[in-house]
C-alpha positions in Angstrom: -11.0 2.9 -14.8 -7.5 1.8 -13.6 -8.7 0.6 -10.2 -11.6 -1.4 -11.7 -9.3 -2.7 -14.4 -6.8 -3.8 -11.9 -9.4 -5.7 -9.9 -10.8 -7.3 -13.0 -7.3 -8.1 -14.4 -6.6 -10.3 -11.3 -9.5 -12.6 -12.2 -7.5 -14.8 -14.5 -4.0 -15.8 -15.4 -4.4 -14.1 -18.8 -5.0 -10.7 -17.2 -2.3 -9.7 -14.8 -0.6 -6.4 -14.0 3.2 -6.4 -13.8 5.3 -3.9 -11.9 7.8 -2.0 -14.0 11.5 -2.7 -13.4 12.2 1.0 -13.1 9.7 1.3 -10.2 11.2 -1.7 -8.5 14.8 -0.3 -8.8 13.8 3.1 -7.5 12.3 1.7 -4.3 14.4 -1.4 -3.5 17.8 0.2 -3.9 17.1 1.9 -0.5 17.0 -1.4 1.3 20.2 -2.9 0.0 21.9 -3.2 3.4 18.9 -5.0 4.8 18.9 -7.7 2.2 22.3 -9.2 3.1 22.1 -12.9 4.1 18.3 -12.9 3.8 15.8 -15.3 2.2 13.6 -13.2 -0.2 10.2 -14.6 -0.9 8.2 -13.2 -4.0 5.0 -15.1 -3.4 2.9 -13.5 -6.2 5.5 -13.7 -9.0 5.8 -15.9 -12.0 9.6 -16.0 -12.6 9.1 -16.1 -16.4 7.5 -12.6 -16.3 8.2 -11.0 -12.9 10.5 -8.0 -12.8 10.9 -8.7 -9.0 12.4 -12.0 -9.8 14.7 -10.5 -12.5 15.7 -7.7 -10.2 16.8 -10.0 -7.3 18.6 -12.4 -9.7 20.5 -9.5 -11.2 21.6 -8.3 -7.8 21.8 -11.6 -6.0 25.6 -11.5 -5.3 25.7 -7.7 -4.9 23.1 -7.8 -2.2 24.6 -10.9 -0.6 21.3 -12.8 -0.6 21.0 -16.3 0.9 18.1 -17.5 -1.3 15.3 -16.2 -3.6 12.0 -18.1 -3.6 9.1 -17.4 -6.0 5.6 -18.8 -6.2 2.7 -17.7 -8.3 -1.0 -18.4 -8.9 -2.2 -20.8 -11.6 -5.8 -21.6 -12.5 -6.9 -25.2 -13.3 -3.3 -26.5 -13.3 -0.5 -27.0 -10.8 1.8 -24.1 -10.2 5.4 -24.4 -9.1 7.9 -23.1 -6.5 11.3 -22.0 -7.7 14.3 -21.6 -5.4 17.4 -19.8 -6.6 20.7 -19.6 -4.7 22.8 -17.7 -7.2 25.3 -18.7 -9.9 23.6 -17.5 -13.0 25.5 -15.3 -15.4 23.6 -12.0 -15.3 25.1 -10.5 -18.4 22.9 -10.3 -21.4 19.2 -9.4 -22.0 16.5 -9.9 -19.5 15.0 -13.0 -21.2 18.4 -14.8 -21.3 19.2 -14.0 -17.7 15.8 -15.3 -16.5 16.2 -18.5 -18.5 19.6 -19.1 -17.0 18.4 -18.5 -13.4 15.3 -20.7 -13.8 17.4 -23.5 -15.2 19.8 -23.2 -12.3 17.0 -23.0 -9.7 15.3 -25.8 -7.9 11.7 -26.2 -9.3 9.0 -28.1 -7.3 5.4 -28.6 -8.3 2.8 -27.1 -6.0 -0.4 -29.1 -5.3 -3.6 -28.1 -7.0 -5.8 -28.3 -3.9 -6.7 -24.8 -2.8 -10.5 -24.4 -3.4 -12.7 -21.4 -4.3 -14.2 -21.2 -0.9 -10.9 -20.1 0.5 -10.0 -17.8 -2.3 -13.1 -15.5 -1.9 -14.9 -13.5 -4.6 -11.8 -12.1 -6.4 -11.5 -14.8 -9.0 -15.2 -15.7 -9.2 -14.5 -19.3 -9.9 -17.0 -22.2 -10.2 -16.9 -24.5 -7.2 -15.5 -27.3 -9.2 -12.4 -25.3 -10.3 -9.2 -25.4 -8.4 -5.9 -23.6 -8.4 -2.5 -23.6 -6.8 0.2 -21.2 -5.8 -2.2 -19.0 -3.9 -0.2 -17.1 -1.2 -2.6 -18.5 1.5 -2.2 -22.1 0.5 -0.6 -24.4 3.1 2.5 -25.0 0.8 3.0 -21.2 0.3 2.6 -20.6 4.0 5.4 -23.1 4.8 7.6 -21.2 2.4 6.6 -18.0 4.0 7.8 -19.4 7.4 11.2 -20.1 5.8 11.6 -16.6 4.4 13.0 -13.4 5.9 11.6 -10.7 3.7 8.5 -10.8 1.4 8.8 -8.5 -1.7 6.0 -8.4 -4.2 2.9 -6.8 -5.7 0.0 -8.7 -4.2 -3.6 -8.5 -5.6 -5.0 -5.1 -4.4 -8.3 -6.7 -3.6 -6.6 -9.1 -1.2 -4.2 -6.6 0.3 -5.8 -6.8 3.8 -5.6 -10.6 3.8 -2.0 -10.4 2.5 -0.8 -8.0 5.2 -2.7 -10.0 7.9 -0.9 -13.2 6.9 2.5 -11.5 6.9 1.8 -9.9 10.3 0.6 -13.2 11.7 3.9 -14.9 10.9 5.9 -11.8 11.9 7.6 -11.3 8.5 9.3 -8.3 7.1 8.0 -7.0 3.8 8.1 -4.5 1.0 5.0 -4.6 -1.0 2.8 -2.5 -3.3 -0.7 -1.6 -2.3 -3.6 0.8 -2.8 -3.5 4.0 -0.9 -7.1 3.5 0.0 -6.0 0.6 2.2 -5.0 3.3 4.7 -8.6 3.7 5.6 -9.0 0.0 6.6 -9.1 -0.3 10.4 -6.6 -3.1 10.6 -4.1 -1.4 8.2 -4.6 2.1 9.8 -4.0 0.6 13.3 -0.6 -0.9 12.1 0.4 2.6 10.8 -0.8 4.2 14.0 1.3 1.8 16.1 4.4 2.3 13.9 4.2 -1.3 12.6 3.6 -0.3 8.9 4.8 2.7 6.9 5.0 4.0 3.4 8.2 3.4 1.4 10.7 5.8 -0.2 8.8 6.5 -3.4 6.6 9.6 -3.2 3.2 8.7 -1.9 1.2 10.8 -4.5 2.7 9.9 -7.8 0.9 6.6 -8.5 2.4 3.9 -10.7 2.2 2.6 -14.2 1.8 -1.2 -14.6 2.4 -3.3 -17.6 -0.7 -5.1 -19.0 -1.1 -7.8 -21.6 -1.1 -6.9 -25.2 -4.8 -7.8 -25.6 -5.7 -5.2 -22.9 -8.0 -2.7 -24.7 -7.9 0.2 -22.2 -4.5 1.6 -21.3 -2.8 5.0 -20.9 0.4 4.7 -22.9 2.9 2.4 -24.7 6.5 2.3 -23.6 9.1 0.0 -25.3 6.2 -1.9 -26.9 4.4 -2.5 -23.6 0.9 -1.2 -22.8 0.8 0.6 -19.5 -2.1 1.5 -17.2 -1.7 4.1 -14.5 -3.1 3.4 -11.0 -3.0 6.7 -9.2 -3.9 5.2 -5.9 -0.8 2.9 -5.5 2.3 3.1 -3.3 4.8 1.1 -1.5 4.3 -0.2 2.1 6.9 -1.8 4.4 7.6 -2.6 8.0 11.3 -2.2 7.5 13.0 1.1 8.6 12.5 4.0 6.2 14.7 7.1 6.8 12.1 9.7 6.1 9.9 8.4 8.9 12.6 9.2 11.4 13.0 12.8 10.2 11.0 15.7 11.7 8.6 17.4 9.4 9.9 21.0 9.0 7.1 23.5 9.7 6.9 27.2 9.3 3.4 28.4 10.1 1.9 29.5 13.4 -1.7 29.0 14.6 -4.3 31.5 13.7 -8.1 30.9 14.5 -9.0 32.5 11.3 -6.8 30.3 9.2 -7.5 27.0 11.0 -11.2 26.5 11.6 -12.4 24.1 14.2 -14.7 21.2 13.3 -18.3 21.8 14.1 -18.6 18.5 15.9 -15.1 17.6 17.1 -12.5 19.5 19.2 -9.8 19.7 16.6 -8.7 22.2 13.9 -8.7 21.5 10.2 -5.4 21.6 8.3 -5.7 21.3 4.5 -2.0 20.6 3.8 0.4 18.7 6.0 3.1 21.3 5.2 0.9 23.9 6.9 0.6 22.2 10.2 0.9 25.0 12.8 4.1 24.4 14.8 2.8 26.0 17.9 -0.6 24.3 18.2 -0.9 22.0 21.2 -4.3 20.4 20.5 -5.6 17.9 18.0 -5.5 18.6 14.3 -7.2 17.0 11.3 -4.8 16.5 8.4 -5.2 14.8 4.9 -4.2 11.2 4.6 -1.1 12.3 2.6 0.4 13.1 6.0 1.0 9.3 6.4 3.9 9.6 4.0 5.6 12.1 6.3 4.6 10.6 9.6 7.4 10.5 12.2 6.1 8.7 15.3 8.7 10.5 17.5 7.3 13.9 16.4 3.5 13.2 16.2 0.9 11.0 17.8 -2.0 9.7 15.6 -5.3 9.8 17.5 -7.6 8.4 14.9 -9.1 8.5 11.5 -12.3 10.0 10.2 -13.5 9.1 6.7 -17.1 9.0 5.6 -19.0 7.8 8.6 -16.2 5.6 9.7 -14.3 6.7 12.8 -11.3 4.5 13.8 -9.7 4.0 17.2 -10.0 6.8 19.8 -11.7 9.3 17.5 -15.3 9.9 18.4 -17.4 12.7 16.9 -21.0 13.7 17.4 -23.3 13.8 14.5 -23.5 16.9 12.4 -26.4 19.3 13.2 -29.4 19.9 10.9 -28.3 23.4 10.4 -24.9 22.3 9.2 -26.3 19.7 6.8 -28.7 22.3 5.4 -25.9 24.8 4.9 -23.8 22.1 3.3 -26.4 21.4 0.6 -27.2 25.1 0.2 -23.7 25.7 -0.9 -23.9 22.9 -3.5 -22.6 19.9 -1.5 -23.3 16.6 -3.1 -22.4 14.0 -0.5 -25.1 11.7 0.9 -25.2 12.9 4.5 -28.0 13.2 7.0 -28.5 14.7 10.4 -26.7 12.8 13.1 -24.0 11.3 10.9 -20.7 11.3 12.8 -18.6 12.8 10.0 -16.2 15.7 10.4 -17.4 19.1 9.1 -16.4 22.7 9.6 -17.3 26.3 8.4 -14.6 28.2 6.5 -14.0 31.9 6.9 -16.8 32.6 4.5 -19.2 30.5 6.6 -19.4 27.9 3.9 -20.1 24.4 5.3 -17.2 22.0 4.3 -17.1 18.2 4.7 -13.6 17.0 3.9 -13.0 13.5 2.3 -10.8 12.1 5.1 -8.9 13.4 8.0 -6.3 11.9 10.2 -6.4 13.4 13.7 -2.9 14.0 15.1 -1.2 16.0 17.8 2.4 16.8 18.6 4.2 14.4 21.0 4.9 16.0 24.4 8.1 18.1 24.4 8.0 18.3 20.6 6.9 21.7 19.3 7.8 21.1 15.7 10.8 22.3 13.7 11.0 25.7 12.1 12.1 26.2 8.6 
């Protein structure tokens, strides 16, 4: 429900998801030294509501920021750009601090000229409608060029476009995205080449987002705000993250009985990244949660196998009729047919298993893994 709700919520200004201040504080405190002297651009953030804006205003002097710029989407009316260069009294409640900062900032109207054809299907607008403040509009791209680091929560459905734009203009960023984006070829390739990584916050915890009061489906209420949990959400960045420079500490050794080989690809299956055998020299298939622990100095990523989609160097033959028959006999429910190039293996009980997704990895040369 949460994922569908998030996509639907992005369709109009009245239905938006807002990142909790606690989640922003937990993640962004780790980049404090990298913010000094930088222009921060929050290009999906209405300063009246955005906790990103409030966070950077509250820490502007502490972080030594040069400038804070915010832009946001508006439907059927002109949006605006706000530049803030410090000076607001940050004492007092959130609403008061935001009002002071907005009053001190330089506000400029953005043109209402970005048409539906460019926006895509997300907003499902009539051709005659227009909107401004879209992160891909010419004005917002000019502001992007001026910025050093982009920090925001972009629309999940436009995550691929958002990252492509930031990559095109060689911008540093800290953003929230859907973990399923890892299976997109362009996103996965960036991770494989060490140009994108997960942030400090644990990959598997998901996040709660604030939704409007008129939102009917939600998971809980905190401090008077309705919250919806999106389990498939995490932080992504191309800034240095300490944990991705630390070797994954391993304790298990390879055993053919414990690590079955795929029936159609020369690699062993590993169900948990913590159980990667430290002495295995060949290729291994691990869950996508491995990405959160990936150290490019310790491991090499060969490719990704998810569904019938094989990315980069990974190439598997189709599963045999015997395997597919065995899979359905044991109660498998996936829609697979003979010849589909999807990873599959037999466990110790000769039960045919087709895992959801596997990243194929191997140790870098001269790196045998660290023992516990």
